[in-house]
N, C-alpha and C positions, 0 to 999 in steps of 0.2 A: 628512537622509534616512538611515534605517537600512539598512545593507548586509548582506545575508543570503546565506550560502552554501547552495545547495541541491544536495546530492549526489544523483546519479541523476535530475537535473532534466529530462533529455530523455525519461525513461521515462513510463509511464502515469500513475501518481499524481503523480509529480514535476512533469510538464508542467502538469497542471491546477492544482497548488499554485503554480507559478511565475506562472500567469495571475492567480490570486487575490491573490498577494503584490503583483504589479505594479499591479493595480487598486486596491490599498489603500495605495499610496504607498511601497512598499519597493523598494530597488534590489537586483537579484538577480544573483549569480554562480552559474553552473551548472558543476559538475564531473561528467563522465560518461565512462565508457570506451566507450560505444556498443556494449557487448556484447549488449544486447537492446533497442536503440533506434536511431533514425535521426536524422542531423544535420538533415534537413528539418523536424523538429519545431520547431526554433528559428524558422524562417520562419513557421510556422503560429502560434506564440505571438505573433510580431510582428504578424501579420495581425489577431489578436484584440485585442491591447492597444495596438498602435502603438509598442511598445518591444521591441527585440531584446536579450535578456539577454546579458551577457558570458558567454563559454563557454570552458572549457578541457577538453581531452580527455586524460585519463590515468587510471590505475588506482590508486584510493586504498589498495589493499592493498600498494602499493609504498611503503615508508617514506621513501625518498629523495625521490621525486617529491612526496609529500604534504608533507614538511617544507619543500621548496622553495616549494610553493604558499603556505604560511603565512608564509614570510619576505617574500613579495610582497604579502600581503593581511593586514595586521595590524590593520585598522580594521573588522573584522567585528563586527556587533552580535549575531549569532547564527548557528546552523547548523540546518538541517533535513536529517536524514540518512535518505535513502531507499536509497542505493546498496547493493544486496545481490542475491544470487541468491535466487529466491523460489518455485520450483516444488516442491511437495511430492513428487510422483512422481519427478522428476529427482534430488532430494536423496537418495532412497533408492538410486539407481544411482551417484551421484557424491558420496558424503558428504564425502570429504576436500576436494574443491573448494569445497563449501559452507562447511565450517569455516574453511578458509584465507581465503576471500574475505570472508565475513560478519563474522568475528571481527577479522581484521587491519585491515579498513577502519575499523571503529569504534575500535580501539586507536590507530591512527595519527592519527585525527582528535582523539581525546582528548589525545594527546601534544602535538599542535599547539596545542590550546586552552590546555593547561596552560602551555606555554612562552610564549605570546603574550597571555595574559590575556583570552582570549575565553571568556565565562562561560555562555552560554546554548545549549542543544542540545535540539531536539525529535527524538525517536528514533522511527523507524517500526518499531513492534513488531507483534504479531499475536495473534489469539485462539488460535493454535496453542500458545501457552505454557500454556494450560489443559489440554491433552490432552483426554480425554473427561471433562468435569466430573461430579461427583457430583450436583450440583443445577443445574437450569435454571429461569429464565435465569441466566447466570453473572455474578457480580459481580467487581469488581476485587480483592476480598478472598479469592477462591477460591484455594486452594493450587495451585501448579504440580503437575500429575500427570506421570508419565513420558511423555516426548514420543513421539508416534506417528511422527515423521519427523525426519530430520537437520535439515531446515529449521526445524521447530518448536524443536528443541533449540538451534540457533544463536540463536534469538530469546530463549529462556530464558537462555542464557549471556550474551548481550549485555545483557540487563536486569541480570543479576548484576554484570557489569563496570561498568555505570553506577552501580549502587547503592554499590559499594565506592569508585569513583572520586570521587563527589560527597562522600563522607565524608572523603576525604583531601585534596581540592583545592577551590578556590573555583569549582566548576562547578555550575550549576543545570540540571536535566534534567526533561523531561516525556516519558514513554513513552506513545505512543498505540497501543493495542491494537486494530488493525483487525479487522473481521469480513470480509466478502467484497465488495470494491469492484467495481462493474460500471457500465456506462453510459458516456456520452461527453459532451463539452462541447456545449451547445446549438447552437453554430456548426457542428458536425460537422467542425471543422478539426483537433481533436485527440481521441484516444480510445485504446482498447487496441489495440496493434499488435504482437502477438507475432511474432518472427522464426521462421519454420518452423512446425511443428505446434503449435497452442495447447495449453498445459497447463491453462488455466482454462476453466470451463464455458461462459461466455457467448460469448467469441469463437469457440469451437468451434461453438456453436449458430448464430451469425450467419454464419460461413463455410460451414456446411452449408446454411443457408437460401439463401445467394447462389449456391451451386453449387461452391465451392472444395473442399469435402469431400464425399465420397460419403454418409457417414452419421455421426451422433453416437453415440459409445459412452457408454452409461449404466453406470457402474461399480457394479453390484450393485443388486438389487431385493429383497434379503432382510434388510434392516436392520429393527430393531424400531421402525419409524415407520409412520404411517397408510397410506402407499402403498408402503412397502418401500424407498424411495430415501432417500439421505442428506439431512439437513436442515442448512441454513446460514442465517445472517443476512446478507442482501445489502443493501449501502448504495451509493447513487449517488456516483460519484467526485467530483462537484462539492460535495456535502454534506461529504464527507471532506476535500477540499482546504480548504474554508472553516474546518473545525475546526483545521487547522494554523495558520492566521492567528490565530485566537483564542488558541491555546496559546502561540504565539510572543510575542504581545503580553503575555500573562500573565507570561511569563518576563522580558521586557524591563522591564516596569513593576513587577517585584518583588512580584507578588501570589500567588506560590506559597505553599501552606500546609505542605507537606512537601517533602522533596528526596531522591530524585526523586518526582514525582507521576506517577500512572498513571490513564489514563482509557480506558474501553471506547468504541469508535466503531462503532456499529451502529444499527439501527432498533428493536431490541427484538422483532422478528418473525422467526420461523423459517419458511423456505420449502423445500420438497423439490425435488429435481432435476426431478421430473415437473411440479411447479407452475411452475417456471421455464420449462420447455418449453411449457406451456400458455399462460403469459403471452406468450411469443414468438409463438406461433400467433395469439393474440388481436390483438396489435398489428401483425403483419405480414400477416395473412390467409393465411398459408401453412400447410401441413401438413409437419411436420419428419420427416425420415427418421432414425430412431434404432434402435439395437439394445441390448438388455441384455447386458452382459458381466460377467465376474467382478469382484469388488471389487478396488480398487486399493490396493497397499501404502501405508501412511501415512495413509489416510483414516480419520477418526473417524465415528461414527454420526450425531451431531447436536449442534449448538451454536447458541445465540443469546444475545444480550447483554441484561443488565440495564443500561440506559443512564441510569438515574436520576442517578447521580453526575455524569456528563458534562453532562447536561441542566441540573442544578441548580447545579453548581459552576463549570463553564465558561460556562454561559449559551448553550450550543449545542445544536441539535437537528436531526436528519436530517429533511428536509421532503418529499423526493420519493418517490412511490409506486413499487411494483414495475413497474407498466405504464409509468410514465414512464421508469424505468431501462431497461427492455427496448426501448422505442421509440427512446430516444436511441442505444442500442447499434446498433439496426438502421439508423437514419439514418446513423450513422458508417460502417457496413459498406457501405451503398449509395453513400455519397460516395466511398469508396475505389475503388469500381468505376465511378465516374462516372455513376451513375444518379440 
């Protein structure tokens, strides 16, 4: 059985990926500092899969603790690295914390891989590496544009760190550039659970719908888009998690064609903020209270993926529709409230 380290595995995308890995026969070790997640997630993973993953709580940005972990786990077949600060708006207010956390955690992991002969890493990257692309849909070959946020810049820098590391050491890497993950597991046992005020659109929508928030702020309606609100490519988190299993197997089986490989993970469709609100209203039967406010620093106008390379080369495709995504997010929110 292949043993896999999943960093940030108690988080939103991480927990869904742990479920998919366990259901595909992998043994999982989670490392998470629980800065934006809850330990109870492990019990919910257990409820879904029947397996409780091994868990260690520490900060991967700490080189001593990370080095100690690797001395105790030398038999890893690979790593999926999610652990990072991830909020665009917050990164503009706390850039140094983002650079320290996001860069050092990757560097410490790569040091451990180099020392202990662990050769495979799937890296959680982001469409923010593209900035505002010149052409849409954006392909993996699009050049990095100046980052709109410190968060996006950390992902650009991490991809550069990977690129130079794999050239110098026997490490194989795949960087998965996510677009906008939303939704929740069909069991409604795991989903997006931001601690405090949500930074992402969909949990803010569902928390407003359930009554936790008074109203949703829509950041700008003066973008050059059909309805004036920003456009993103939204992908169901389970589709996204399944892509990680495919990418990991590709590395373990030695099927990569370049090193590092890069894949866009999206649906190939762009939806505006207003279209997301309308989808929520359709699946919930509610009218959402929202207000238009000024644009938010760090946000780009519009982006969606060209998914052809991931579809053809990985043999993976996002399957779930926007209404399915929003319905699962709403079921998760209601389950949290015991409804």
